[in-house]
ZAMARGU-4260 file (C-alpha; in steps of 0.2 Angstrom, whole numbers, plus 5000, padded with zeros to 4 digits):
<rodrens>
0) 4924/5027/5117 | 4914/5023/5133 | 4921/5008/5143 | 4938/5011/5134 | 4953/5014/5147
5) 4958/5030/5148 | 4972/5026/5160 | 4982/5016/5146 | 4999/5018/5147 | 5011/5022/5132
10) 5016/5003/5128 | 4999/4998/5126 | 4994/5014/5118 | 5007/5012/5104 | 5004/4993/5103
15) 4985/4999/5097 | 4993/5010/5085 | 5002/4997/5077 | 4989/4983/5079 | 4975/4995/5071
20) 4966/4994/5088 | 4955/5008/5096 | 4966/5019/5108 | 4961/5031/5122 | 4969/5045/5114
25) 4982/5048/5099 | 4999/5043/5104 | 5012/5058/5103 | 5029/5055/5099 | 5045/5065/5099
30) 5056/5057/5086 | 5074/5057/5092 | 5086/5047/5079 | 5101/5058/5084 | 5109/5072/5092
35) 5109/5065/5110 | 5125/5073/5115 | 5117/5089/5115 | 5114/5097/5132 | 5102/5108/5125
40) 5090/5095/5122 | 5090/5089/5140 | 5072/5096/5144 | 5065/5089/5128 | 5074/5072/5132
45) 5064/5072/5148 | 5048/5077/5139 | 5051/5062/5127 | 5055/5049/5141 | 5040/5055/5154
50) 5028/5062/5148 | 5026/5057/5128 | 5023/5042/5121 | 5043/5035/5120 | 5049/5026/5102
55) 5067/5022/5107 | 5077/5017/5089 | 5089/5005/5088 | 5100/5003/5074 | 5098/4985/5068
60) 5106/4988/5053 | 5122/4989/5061 | 5122/4970/5062 | 5127/4970/5043 | 5144/4969/5041
65) 5157/4970/5027 | 5145/4979/5014 | 5156/4983/5000 | 5159/5001/4997 | 5167/5013/4984
70) 5181/5001/4981 | 5169/4993/4966 | 5171/5009/4956 | 5185/5013/4946 | 5179/5030/4940
75) 5188/5046/4945 | 5180/5052/4960 | 5168/5066/4959 | 5160/5080/4972 | 5145/5066/4972
80) 5154/5054/4976 | 5142/5038/4975 | 5146/5020/4976 | 5140/5017/4960 | 5141/5027/4943
85) 5141/5015/4930 | 5133/5000/4924 | 5150/4992/4924 | 5151/4999/4944 | 5134/4988/4946
90) 5141/4972/4939 | 5157/4972/4948 | 5146/4975/4964 | 5134/4960/4960 | 5150/4949/4959
95) 5156/4954/4977 | 5153/4942/4991 | 5138/4945/5002 | 5139/4954/5017 | 5139/4945/5035
100) 5124/4946/5045 | 5124/4943/5064 | 5131/4951/5080 | 5126/4953/5099 | 5108/4960/5102
105) 5110/4965/5120 | 5108/4982/5117 | 5093/4980/5110 | 5085/4969/5127 | 5094/4983/5138
110) 5084/4997/5130 | 5068/4987/5129 | 5071/4985/5150 | 5074/5002/5151 | 5059/5010/5141
115) 5047/4997/5151 | 5029/5003/5151 | 5033/5020/5144 | 5035/5014/5126 | 5042/5002/5114
120) 5059/5000/5105 | 5058/5001/5087 | 5071/4990/5078 | 5078/5000/5061 | 5083/4988/5048
125) 5088/5004/5038 | 5085/5009/5020 | 5074/4998/5010 | 5082/4986/4994 | 5075/5001/4983
130) 5082/5015/4991 | 5098/5007/4995 | 5101/5005/4976 | 5095/5023/4971 | 5106/5030/4985
135) 5121/5019/4978 | 5119/5028/4961 | 5112/5044/4968 | 5096/5052/4962 | 5099/5057/4945
140) 5110/5043/4939 | 5097/5031/4947 | 5083/5039/4936 | 5093/5037/4922 | 5099/5018/4925
145) 5080/5016/4927 | 5078/5018/4908 | 5092/5012/4901 | 5098/4998/4913 | 5082/4993/4922
150) 5085/4975/4923 | 5102/4978/4931 | 5094/4988/4945 | 5082/4973/4948 | 5095/4963/4950
155) 5104/4974/4963 | 5087/4975/4972 | 5086/4956/4973 | 5104/4954/4981 | 5098/4969/4994
160) 5082/4959/4997 | 5091/4943/5001 | 5102/4955/5013 | 5087/4962/5023 | 5079/4947/5024
165) 5093/4938/5033 | 5094/4953/5044 | 5075/4951/5049 | 5077/4932/5052 | 5092/4934/5062
170) 5082/4947/5073 | 5068/4937/5074 | 5078/4921/5078 | 5085/4931/5093 | 5070/4935/5099
175) 5070/4955/5093 | 5052/4962/5090 | 5038/4964/5087 | 5041/4982/5081 | 5051/4986/5065
180) 5056/5002/5056 | 5061/5006/5037 | 5065/5020/5026 | 5072/5024/5008 | 5057/5023/5000
185) 5057/5043/4996 | 5071/5040/4984 | 5057/5033/4972 | 5042/5044/4974 | 5034/5058/4962
190) 5040/5070/4955 | 5056/5061/4949 | 5047/5044/4948 | 5030/5039/4943 | 5018/5027/4952
195) 5025/5013/4942 | 5042/5016/4948 | 5036/5016/4966 | 5027/4999/4964 | 5042/4991/4954
200) 5054/4996/4965 | 5047/4999/4983 | 5031/4989/4983 | 5039/4972/4974 | 5055/4972/4986
205) 5047/4979/5002 | 5033/4966/5002 | 5044/4950/5007 | 5053/4960/5020 | 5033/4965/5028
210) 5028/4947/5024 | 5042/4940/5034 | 5038/4952/5050 | 5021/4949/5048 | 5021/4930/5049
215) 5032/4931/5065 | 5018/4942/5074 | 5027/4958/5071 | 5023/4976/5063 | 5032/4988/5052
220) 5032/5007/5052 | 5039/5015/5035 | 5047/5032/5037 | 5046/5042/5020 | 5046/5061/5015
225) 5040/5069/4999 | 5026/5069/4988 | 5016/5054/4990 | 4998/5058/4986 | 4999/5048/4969
230) 5006/5032/4977 | 4998/5034/4995 | 4989/5016/4993 | 5007/5008/4990 | 5011/5010/5007
235) 4997/4997/5011 | 5003/4988/4997 | 5019/4985/5002 | 5014/4981/5021 | 5017/4995/5031
240) 5008/4996/5048 | 5014/5015/5052 | 5017/5028/5039 | 5026/5043/5044 | 5025/5057/5037
245) 5012/5061/5025 | 5017/5079/5022 | 5004/5093/5016 | 5010/5105/5005 | 5023/5114/5002
250) 5034/5100/5008 | 5023/5087/5002 | 5006/5085/4992 | 4992/5076/5003 | 4982/5085/5017
255) 4980/5075/5034 | 4961/5073/5029 | 4967/5065/5013 | 4979/5052/5021 | 4966/5046/5032
260) 4954/5043/5020 | 4966/5032/5008 | 4973/5023/5023 | 4960/5023/5036 | 4959/5006/5045
265) 4973/4998/5035 | 4990/5008/5039 | 4992/5020/5054 | 4996/5038/5053 | 5011/5046/5062
270) 5016/5064/5058 | 5014/5078/5051 | 5019/5094/5059 | 5034/5100/5050 | 5050/5100/5060
275) 5054/5118/5054 | 5039/5124/5063 | 5047/5117/5080 | 5058/5130/5078 | 5050/5146/5068
280) 5032/5144/5074 | 5023/5148/5091 | 5016/5136/5104 | 4999/5142/5100 | 5002/5138/5082
285) 5007/5121/5088 | 4992/5118/5096 | 4981/5124/5084 | 4989/5111/5070 | 4989/5097/5083
290) 4971/5100/5088 | 4966/5101/5067 | 4977/5084/5065 | 4967/5075/5079 | 4951/5081/5071
295) 4955/5076/5054 | 4964/5060/5057 | 4956/5052/5073 | 4938/5052/5070 | 4938/5033/5072
300) 4949/5034/5088 | 4961/5022/5079 | 4978/5024/5070 | 4985/5041/5074 | 5003/5046/5083
305) 5006/5065/5084 | 5024/5068/5079 | 5034/5081/5070 | 5041/5075/5053 | 5058/5073/5058
310) 5070/5074/5073 | 5077/5090/5081 | 5092/5095/5071 | 5096/5112/5076 | 5113/5109/5087
315) 5110/5120/5103 | 5094/5126/5099 | 5085/5115/5111 | 5078/5130/5121 | 5071/5137/5106
320) 5060/5122/5099 | 5055/5114/5118 | 5041/5125/5121 | 5033/5120/5103 | 5037/5103/5108
325) 5030/5104/5125 | 5013/5113/5116 | 5012/5098/5105 | 5012/5085/5120 | 5001/5094/5131
330) 4987/5097/5118 | 4987/5077/5115 | 4988/5073/5133 | 4973/5084/5134 | 4963/5075/5123
335) 4964/5061/5134 | 4957/5072/5148 | 4943/5080/5139 | 4937/5063/5130 | 4937/5054/5148
340) 4926/5068/5154 | 4914/5069/5139 | 4912/5050/5143 | 4910/5052/5162 | 4896/5064/5156
345) 4887/5054/5142 | 4886/5038/5155 | 4877/5050/5168 | 4864/5055/5156 | 4860/5038/5152
</rodrens>
């Protein structure tokens, strides 16, 4: 670490996270993908934008227009009213015109200017092909179709892949990037689906998307909850540069140290403080968790962003979670100060 700039700004720190380069300290991210109209979160918003490493989401998936919905189904509405319920529904969907892709991207550049050197803007392209198709059916029906009509699922995913590639191409042509995000892989993970399904439905269709992004010089972060220990190498295989949120038991099945060993030098880690802990634990509990996370995942001074597993989600409860968020942010920032002091001391000893 000696000689590395400890005055690194957030934009550079996050760039190094995505590009797997040495960092002055872990990044610390307050995920914020909604609830911006809740005044109880005003202090948390200031913490995100003024002290944490600011990651501002921009929903690029809104540039996909006229997506067919439940009109392709002739079955009766039910409590779980998914778009597709039968193989016949799927065949009708496959015959529909492809959606249009395009629109005004000025909001992305406005956000990038607003964030400045405080962080980055992340272009969210939405759910991956596998997750999109799984959501069309619902988890139970998708699992059934994966046995009975697997070829049909692949044809649906090929369609969704074509849409995503058109979206990514449009974004790159408009100068959007280099940071992109997708989700949806969690629909096809254990225990409902095995390793073969993860690679057949997630890796197969995500890799062309990440390749297109990487060919443009961009980077991809992937958001996936759940039990991923048996498929953790799949996130490197599908082309993720950052993986959120590697959950330990009981919410997941992989510890931070296990995730680091599996992905070290290949995929950066973002996480993994459970969002419920930000409401239910004490600030000291969060400090202890954060210190342990840094110890387990930052031994190489690369590839770690400390972050909750989700965005703040309890309306009107900003005052409840704020002390815990503050403890998380300050613990990470203090690592930078401690490391700077250590570097100065060792330099003197030489």
